[in-house]
N, C-alpha and C positions, 0 to 999 in steps of 0.2 A: 554441561551446564548451559541453560538457556535463560533469557530474561524472564521467562514465565516459570522459573523454578524457585523453590524455597532456598536453595543454596545461593542463588543470585540475590534474592530479596533480603535475606537475613545475614549473609556473610560478605559476598562480593561487593554489593552496592554500598553498604555502610563503610567497608574498608576503603573502597575507592573514593568516597566522599571525604573521609577523614584525611587520606593521603593528599588528595587534590587540594583541599582547603588549607592544609598546613604548608603547602608548597608556595614559595614566593612567586610573584607574578611572572617573572622572567622564565621560570621553569615550568609553569602550568601546562603549556602546550606540549612540552616533551613528556611530562608525567601523564597527560591524558592520552598521548600516543602509546605510551607503555601500558596504560590501563586497557586501552582498546586491544593491544596485542595480547595481553594476558587473557582477556575475555575470549578472543578468538582461539587462543591456545587451549583454553578449558572447554569451550563449546564445540569447536570444530577442529580438533587436533590434526585430523587427516588432511585438512585444507590449509593449515597454517602456513606451510612453506609456499604453497601456490599463491595465496593472497599476499604474503609478505614479499615474495619475489616480484609479483605483479606490480605492487605499489612502488618498489625500488626502481624497477625498469621504467615505469611511467614518470617517476620523479626525475630520472636521468634524462628522459626525453624532454620533460618540461624545462630542465636546465639548458639542454642543448638548443631548444627553440628560443629561450630567452637570450642566449648568447649569440644566436645567429638570426635575430629578428629582422635585421636589415637585408639579409640574403633571402630573397623571395623563393628561389628554387629550394634552398635548404629547408626553409620554413614549411613549404608545401610538402616536401618529402617526409619531414618529421611528423606532420599532421597525418599524412597517409599511413605512415608506419604505426602511429598511435591508434588510429581507427582500426587497422588490420589486427593489431594485438588484442584490442578489446572485443572485436567481433569474434576472434578465435576463442577467447575465453568463454563468451556467451554460448557459442555453438558447441564448444567442447563439453561444457557442463550439461547442456541439453541432451547431447548424444549419450553422454555417460549415464544420465538418468534413464534413458529409454533402452539402452542396450546392455547395461550392466547392473540393473536393479539398484542403481544409486539413488540419490535424492537431489532434487533441484535446489540449488542455493540461491536465494534472493540476494545474498551478500554479493555474489558474483555480478548479478545484474546491477545492483546499486553502485558498486565500485566502477564497473565498466561504463555504464551510461553517464555517470557523473564525470568520469574522466573524459569521455568523448565530448561532452558539452564544454568542459573546461578547455580542452585543446582547440576546439573550434573557436571559442571566444578569445583565446590567447592568440590564435592565428590571425583573427580579424582585428586584434588590438583593442578589444572591448574590455579586457581585464588585465591587471598587472600580474606578472608571473609570481607564483608562491615560491619564494626562494628558500624558506626554511623547510627542512625535511619533516620536522615534527608537525608544522602547520599543514603541510601537504598530506601527511599521513592521516591527520585528524579530519581534514576536509574530505578525503576519500573514504576513510575506514573508521570513522567514529563508531564505537561499538553499539550505540543506541539505535542506529538506523540500519544496521546490517540485516535485521530479520525481515523487514518488509518495506523499508524506505522510511521517510519520503526521499524523493530525488531533490537535489538542491543545485543551484548554479552559483558560481564564484562571484558574480557581480550582483547577486540578489541578497546574499547573506554572508555575514562574517562567521566563518567556521572556526576561528581561533578563539580560545577562551577569553572572556572579558572580565575586567575588574580584578583588583588585588586583595579584596577583603571578602570575608564570608557574608553572604546576604541571606538572612533567615527567611525573609519574605519570598525571595526568588526560589530558594531551595524548597521551602514549604509548598509553594504553588507547583513546583516541578514534581515533587513527590505525590502531591494530590492528583495531578494529571496522570502520573505513572500508575498509581494505584487504581484509578478509574479505568485506565486502559487495560491493566492486568485483570481487573474484575470483568470487563467486557469479554475477554477471551476465556478466562478460567470458569467463571460462573455461568456464562451464557453460551459462548462459542463452542466449548468442548461438549457440554450436554446436547446442544443442538446438532453437533456433528454426529453424535451417537444416535440421536433420533432420525437424522437423515439416513444413516446406514441401515437402520431398521426399516424405514419406509421404503428405501430402495430395494431391500431384500424382499419385502412384502409385495412390491410392485412387480418384481421379477417373477414371483410365483403366480400372482394374479393381479394384473393391473386394473385400476379403476379410475374413474374421473376424479373422485375425491383424493385418492392416493397420489395421483400424478400431480395435481395442483398443490396439495399440501406438502409433498416432497420438495417441490420447487420453492415454495414460500419458506419452508424450513431451511433449505439450502441457501437461499438468499440472505436470510437472517444470520446464518452461520458465517457466510462470507463477509457480511458487514461487520459482525462482532469480532471476527478474526482479524481482518485487514485494518479496520479502523482502530481496534484495540491495540494492535502492535504499533500503529503509527502514533497513537496517543502516548504509548509507553516511550516511543522514541522522542516525541516532543517534550515529555516530562523529564526524561533523562538529559536532553539537551539543555533545558532550563536549569537543571541542577548544576550543570557544568558551564553555565554562562553563555549558552547559545539559544537562539530563537529559531527553531525549525518550523517550516510551514505546515498548515493543515493538509490532510490528504483525502479526507472524505467529508462530505456534508449531506447526509441523508439522501443518497442518490435515488432511492426507490420512491421518493416523494416528488420527483421531477415532473414538470408539466410537458416536457418533450424528451425524445430520445437523445437529441443533441445536448440538452441540459443534463441528462443522465450521465453521458460520457464526461461532461465537464466536472461533474460532482463525484464521479466514481474514479478513485485513484487520481486525484486532481493534479498532483505534481508530475505524474507520468504523462498524462494527457497534455498538460501545459508544456512539458519538455518536448514532446514530439511536435506539437503545434509550432513551437518557436524554431526548432532546429530542422524541421522538415517542411511543414505546411507554409510557414512564412518565407522560407527560402525559395520554394517552388512557385509561390504566388507572384503574379505580375500585375501590371496596371490594368490590363484588359479584364481580368477576373472573369473569364468565360465559364460557361456551364461545364464543358468537357474538363476544364482544368479543375473546377470545384469537385467534380465526381472523382477524378483520378486522385487528387490530394486527399479527399475524405476517405477513400478506400485505403490509401496508403497509411494514413494516420491510424485508422481503426485496426488495420492489420498489425501495426506495430504495438498498439495498446493490447491486442490479444497475445502477441508473441512475448510481451513482457512477462506473462505468467508461464511461459515455456514454449518451445518450438514443437507443438503438437497440433494435429489436424483439428481437434475440437476448438482450440483457441483461435486458430486461423479462421474457421467457419464462424466462430462467435464474432470476430472482427468484421467479417463480410456481412453478417446479419445486421449488426449495429450500423454499419456504413449504409446499407440499403435503406434503412428507415430514416437515417439522417438526410439522405438524398431525397427520399420521398417527401419528407417534411419541408425541405428547402424549396422544392418546386411545386408542391401541391397542397400541403396541409398546414403550413405555417399560419396563414391568416385565420383558418378555421380554429386552430388550437389557441390562438391569441384571443379570439372573440367568444369562445364558448366558456361557460363557468369553469373555474380552475379545477374543481373536483372531478369534472369529466375528463379534462386534459390529463390529470394525474392518473385517473383510472385507465385511460388508454395507454399511457406510458408504463404503468405497472403491469398490465397484461402483456405488452410487448416485451418488457424486460424479463418477465417470468418465463416466457418462451426462450429468451436468450440464455437464461440460466440452465435450461434443459440442455442446450448445446454446450455451455461452459462446463457442466458437471459430467458430461458423457465420457465414459471410458473408451468408447469407440463410436464412430459416426453412425453405424447401423442401429445402435440402441436409441438414437434420437427419434426415429420414425414411430415406434410404438408409443413413446411418451407423448409426442405431438398428437397422435391419433386419440389417445386417451384424454388429453386436455381439451380436445374438440368434441369429446363424447362419442368417438367412433370405435365400435367393436370393444366396448369396455362397460362394465357394470358401474352403477353410481358409486358404490362403496363396497368394502369387504369387512368382514368381522375382524381381521387382523389389523387393518388400518384403524378401525374404531377402538380396538384394544390399546394400540400404541398411543392414540390421542388421549384416552382416558387415564393411562398411566403417567402421562407427561403434561397434563393440563396446566400445572403451575408454571413449569418452565416455558411452555408455549405462550402463556398469557403474559408473563413478565418479559419474555423476549419481544412479543408484539408491542408491548407498551414502550420499551426503549428503542424499538426499531424505527419509530417515528420521532419527530423533533419536539414534541410537546414538553417533555421533561427538560430537555436541553434549553429550550426557550425560557422556561420558568427559572432555571438556575441563572441564566444570563440576566434576566430581569431582576432577580433577587440581588445579584452582585451589584447592579447599577443603582438600585433604589435603596437597598439596605446592606451596605458592605459589611457592617459589623455582624449582622445576623448571618450573612453568607459565610463569614469566616468561622463562626461557631458551627454552622451546618457542615462546612467542609471538613472540620476536625472530626465531628461526630460521624459523618459519612465515611471518612477514611478509616476510622477505628473499626466501624462495623464491617466494611468491605475487607479490611485486613484480616479480621477474624474469619470471615467466610472464605476468603482466598486460601488462608492457611489450612482450614478444615478440608477444603476441596483437594489441596495438593498433598496432604499427608497420606 
């Protein structure tokens, strides 16, 4: 059972909401921890013991650090141990995926990085220790954010359930956000993934300029609707259970610079690494060599977030190279030229980056790059034209929601005409629910 399944939508989520809202305030955190445990048991039974044991061990370390806070040596030793444990979990899952045909669990990344941030903040005295086990379990393992994030910090957000009464408006807005996120993934993300697979197969047989570019644009849309969809689902579920999770994507492929792209692509992950790595390494001199080293390190970590594989490492290096070039040579130009040209530049650069991101192996990148430059490739092929003609509607709808125009209209409608917005939200949710159900049946 996943958050994108009918079982979750029509059985697990309603049951969880009923149980949670019938629970007195004092017991809500414990109940939400049990709901998250039940979700993990149903969705990833093979990982339940691993995740549960990981959270228990980390809680015991948190308690030990809280009790020995005045002992600098013990506090430092506990921090080191916590970092080693979480690094081992991340590395173990990545190796398992690559050597045993397993699957990479974002849940492991979410729990481990969240825990590392918490222990660093606790070590520095910037947050109070989370003494309740249920609060700690919800903070690390709230079921809504295990699929793709977002990453959170203990001093930025209260991850314990708030309020002792049922709120129709909060639950309604949460369900609306959840359904929109689910629609992004089911109605657009999944079909676009199928189109990407067909285009990739067509390019493998006979690569063309049109095929290479179209494949990367489709792949980029697929990634956007997948990752932003799951994060919208997480934010919606968080709101249903009294928590306000941060945004994680803000139309990154409309960015005017590559640096801005990184800030808008997986925002909480980038922000996490900037705070815990970049800001720690930065000094008052702020020299060019330090900027280069720090930027490369941050971008590498942002790539490794998706898995410890060579294509993600090269993707991070590629993004870092353009951020460095912009900082030292292009920033003034990009700020002074019309925004549409800056966006066009960034779009082209990020499309090449998606070629690296999507590669199964490093050597497959070269033919795609050559085709995108028009080298040793025909303009188009009959197979690519056929795929486009068969999927014109999905591609057109995907392109429309890939940009921010519709989102801006919705925000404007909510501000100027909230009553009309509420009616629209109800109608939109009903239509999307029907379409989602039809797709998942």
